[in-house]
C-alpha positions in Angstrom: 0.0 0.0 0.0 1.0 3.6 -0.4 2.9 5.1 2.5 0.8 7.1 4.9 1.1 10.9 5.0 1.3 10.8 8.7 3.4 13.0 10.9 4.0 12.7 14.6 2.2 15.2 16.8 4.4 18.2 17.6 3.1 18.4 21.1 1.4 15.7 23.2 0.0 17.4 26.2 -0.4 14.6 28.7 0.6 11.0 29.2 -1.2 8.6 26.9 -4.3 7.1 28.4 -5.1 3.4 28.7 -8.4 1.7 28.8 -9.5 0.5 32.2 -10.8 -3.0 32.8 -12.3 -3.3 29.4 -15.8 -3.3 30.6 -16.7 0.2 29.7 -15.4 3.2 27.8 -12.0 4.8 28.4 -11.4 6.7 31.6 -11.4 10.4 32.0 -8.0 10.7 30.2 -9.2 8.5 27.4 -12.2 10.5 26.5 -15.3 8.6 27.6 -16.7 7.2 30.7 -19.8 5.1 31.6 -22.5 7.5 32.5 -24.5 6.9 35.7 -28.0 5.5 35.0 -29.7 8.6 36.3 -27.7 11.0 34.2 -27.8 8.8 31.1 -31.6 8.7 31.4 -31.7 12.5 31.7 -29.6 13.1 28.6 -32.1 12.7 25.7 -30.8 15.3 23.3 -27.0 15.6 23.6 -26.7 17.9 20.6 -28.8 20.6 22.2 -26.5 23.4 23.4 -26.7 26.8 24.9 -28.3 29.6 22.9 -25.8 31.8 21.0 -24.5 35.0 22.7 -21.8 37.6 22.0 -21.5 38.6 25.6 -18.2 38.3 27.4 -17.7 36.2 30.5 -14.8 34.9 32.5 -13.6 32.5 29.8 -13.8 34.9 27.0 -12.1 37.6 29.1 -9.3 35.2 29.9 -8.7 34.5 26.2 -8.8 38.2 25.4 -6.3 39.0 28.2 -4.0 36.4 26.8 -4.5 37.6 23.2 -4.5 34.1 21.8 -7.1 31.3 21.5 -5.5 28.0 22.5 -7.0 25.2 20.4 -6.5 21.5 20.7 -6.5 20.1 17.1 -5.3 17.2 15.0 -2.3 17.5 12.7 -2.6 14.0 11.2 -6.1 13.9 9.8 -6.0 14.7 6.1 -8.5 17.4 5.1 -9.6 17.9 8.7 -6.5 19.0 10.6 -3.2 18.3 9.0 0.2 19.9 8.5 0.8 20.9 4.8 4.1 19.2 3.9 5.2 22.2 1.7 4.3 25.1 4.0 4.3 23.4 7.4 1.0 25.2 8.2 -2.0 23.5 9.7 -4.9 23.3 7.3 -8.3 21.6 7.0 -12.0 21.9 7.8 -11.5 22.0 11.6 -8.6 24.5 11.3 -10.9 26.8 9.3 -13.4 26.7 12.2 -10.8 27.5 14.8 -9.7 30.5 12.9 -13.3 31.7 12.6 -13.6 31.5 16.4 -10.4 33.4 16.9 -11.5 36.1 14.4 -14.8 36.6 16.3 -13.3 36.6 19.8 -10.0 38.4 19.1 -10.5 40.1 15.7 -7.7 38.1 14.2 -8.0 34.6 12.6 -4.3 34.1 13.2 -4.5 34.8 16.9 -4.3 31.1 17.7 -2.0 28.7 19.5 -2.5 25.3 18.0 -1.8 22.3 20.2 -1.7 18.9 18.6 -3.4 16.4 20.8 -4.0 12.6 20.3 -7.5 11.3 20.2 -7.3 9.9 23.7 -6.2 13.2 25.3 -9.0 15.5 24.1 -10.9 15.6 27.3 -7.8 15.6 29.5 -6.4 18.7 27.7 -9.6 20.6 28.6 -9.8 19.4 32.1 -6.2 20.4 32.8 -6.6 23.9 31.2 -4.1 23.0 28.4 -6.5 24.3 25.8 -9.6 26.6 25.6 -11.4 24.5 22.9 -11.0 21.2 21.2 -11.9 21.2 17.5 -10.9 17.7 16.5 -13.7 15.7 14.9 -15.1 15.1 18.4 -18.5 13.4 18.7 -21.1 14.9 21.0 -22.6 12.3 23.3 -24.2 11.9 26.7 -21.1 10.3 28.3 -18.8 13.1 27.2 -21.2 15.7 28.4 -20.5 14.6 31.9 -16.9 15.8 31.5 -17.0 18.6 29.0 -19.4 21.1 27.4 -20.2 21.2 23.7 -21.3 23.7 21.1 -24.0 22.9 18.7 -23.2 20.4 16.0 -21.0 21.6 13.1 -20.8 18.3 11.2 -22.7 15.1 10.8 -20.7 11.8 10.5 -21.1 8.1 11.2 -19.0 5.0 11.9 -17.9 2.9 9.0 -15.3 0.2 8.2 -12.2 1.0 6.2 -10.3 -2.0 4.7 -8.2 -2.9 1.7 -10.1 -3.0 -1.6 -9.4 -6.6 -2.1 -10.5 -7.6 1.4 -13.5 -10.0 1.8 -14.8 -7.6 4.5 -18.1 -6.2 3.4 -18.9 -3.8 6.2 -19.8 -3.7 9.9 -21.2 -7.2 9.8 -20.3 -10.9 10.2 -17.5 -10.6 7.7 -15.5 -9.1 10.6 -15.4 -12.4 12.5 -11.9 -13.3 13.4 -10.5 -10.2 11.8 -8.1 -7.8 13.6 -9.8 -4.4 13.8 -8.1 -1.2 14.9 -9.7 1.8 16.6 -8.5 4.8 18.6 -8.5 4.9 22.3 -11.3 7.1 23.7 -13.2 7.0 20.4 -16.8 6.2 19.7 -15.5 3.5 17.3 -14.1 1.6 20.2 -17.4 2.0 22.1 -19.2 0.6 19.0 -17.0 -2.5 18.9 -17.5 -3.0 22.7 -21.3 -3.2 22.0 -21.1 -5.4 18.9 -17.9 -6.7 17.5 -19.3 -9.5 15.2 -16.5 -11.7 16.5 -13.7 -9.3 15.5 -10.5 -9.1 17.6 -10.4 -5.4 18.6 -8.8 -5.3 22.1 -5.0 -5.6 22.7 -4.0 -8.6 24.8 -2.6 -6.4 27.6 -4.9 -3.5 27.0 -4.9 -1.1 30.0 -1.4 -2.1 31.3 2.1 -1.1 30.7 2.5 -4.1 28.4 -0.1 -2.8 25.9 1.5 -2.8 22.4 -1.0 -0.2 21.1 -1.7 -2.3 18.0 -5.5 -2.7 18.0 -6.3 0.3 20.2 -4.0 3.2 19.4 -3.6 6.8 20.7 -4.1 8.5 17.4 -6.7 7.5 14.9 -4.3 7.7 11.9 -2.1 5.1 13.6 -4.7 2.6 12.5 -4.0 3.4 8.9 -0.3 2.7 9.4 -1.2 -0.6 11.2 -3.4 -1.5 8.2 -0.6 -0.7 5.7 1.9 -2.8 7.6 -0.5 -5.8 7.6 -0.8 -5.8 11.4 -4.6 -5.3 11.3 -7.3 -6.3 8.7 -9.6 -3.3 9.1 -10.3 0.0 10.8 -13.5 1.2 12.4 -13.7 5.0 12.5 -15.8 8.0 11.4 -16.6 7.9 7.7 -15.5 11.5 7.6 -12.0 10.6 8.7 -11.9 7.4 6.7 -12.7 9.3 3.5 -9.5 11.3 4.1 -7.5 8.2 4.7 -8.8 6.6 1.6 -7.7 9.7 -0.3 -4.2 9.2 1.2 -4.1 5.5 0.3 -5.9 4.4 -2.9 -5.5 0.7 -1.9 -8.2 1.1 0.9 -11.9 1.9 0.7 -15.0 2.4 2.8 -16.9 -0.9 3.2 -20.7 -1.0 3.5 -23.2 1.2 1.7 -23.5 3.7 4.6 -22.3 4.5 8.1 -23.9 2.3 10.8 -24.2 5.2 13.3 -25.2 8.9 13.2 -22.9 11.2 15.1 -22.4 14.9 15.3 -19.1 16.8 15.8 -19.1 19.7 18.3 -16.5 22.2 19.6 -15.6 21.0 23.1 -14.8 23.3 26.0 -14.1 22.8 29.7 -17.2 21.7 31.6 -19.2 24.8 32.6 -17.4 27.3 30.3 -20.9 28.6 29.4 -19.8 32.0 28.0 -17.3 30.4 25.7 -19.9 27.8 24.5 -22.5 30.5 23.8 -19.9 32.5 21.9 -18.9 29.6 19.8 -22.5 29.0 19.1 -22.8 32.6 17.9 -19.8 32.0 15.6 -21.5 28.9 14.2 -24.6 30.9 13.5 -22.6 33.2 11.3 -20.5 30.4 9.9 -23.6 28.6 8.7 -25.3 31.7 7.3 -25.4 32.4 3.6 -26.7 29.2 2.1 -24.4 27.8 -0.6 -22.0 30.7 -0.1 -21.7 30.3 3.6 -18.3 30.0 5.2 -19.2 26.5 6.2 -20.0 25.5 2.6 -16.9 27.1 1.2 -14.8 25.2 3.7 -16.7 22.0 2.9 -16.1 22.4 -0.8 -12.4 23.1 -0.3 -11.6 20.2 2.0 -14.3 17.6 2.1 -16.5 17.5 -1.0 -14.1 15.3 -3.0 -14.3 12.5 -0.4 -17.7 13.2 1.0 -19.8 14.4 -1.9 -23.5 15.4 -1.8 -23.7 17.4 1.4 -25.8 20.5 0.7 -25.9 22.2 4.1 -24.4 22.0 7.6 -26.5 20.3 10.4 -29.0 22.7 11.8 -28.4 23.8 15.4 -30.4 22.6 18.4 -30.6 24.7 21.5 -31.6 23.9 25.1 -34.6 25.5 26.7 -32.7 26.7 29.8 
């Protein structure tokens, strides 16, 4: 297979997380936890966020005093957040959104400190005040809402299988039985495999210990593509939005199955309770979506994503909480 266009993250903020006992999601460092029954029952519409506002609050004032927005992003996901090999600059759909937030809050789209964080460190980076926002293809769900706050949805995606074109794997189905399947630690893909693996091998033998080889569960999602190219795994489960970028990097692989088997929405994550920042991001997203086919959202989509994810005619509409 063609070599991956991967680069090592320039800055890993915190030690890599490991899964716990394997009976639930990753721990707080890994990005997901098992919600308490009472809270899980109360969370019926996780995509509903605070109403947009341009008012300043403590979080916005802190960003303004610093003069920079500190954003946790990816630099390995082609077309979403990746480092251009020629210019060395970060580019992609998520990066465009970060710059729009910085422009609104600070009046300068370049007033950003980008911090590259692996998939399994997104929540920890917020909890430890390493970043103001995480804009990194992060799915909004009830479990994560126990640890962080989210903006309204800015993209709709879904889980799908990525495998070599010549593979007998046909999708997220019984064709995975006995196959080695890779996913990222702290990802919704790993959670999906925990719920239904179809007999796939998806957990490392010493997962959650110092002997974990990070072969089937990896810190960064793009590590899975490298494992696939090396023949160490047979397939990947990940968001179709990310998988489309990986298929563009390596023409020997393709998405399997007619459509994603889940529906997920990406949101901008902040530290839990950073309500003024969430409301401000939601205001940015209102402006970002406005303008129909000529909106900033659609222009960014056409530039970065349309080739691999054709047919999208509008961003997902926002949903707001009543309180």
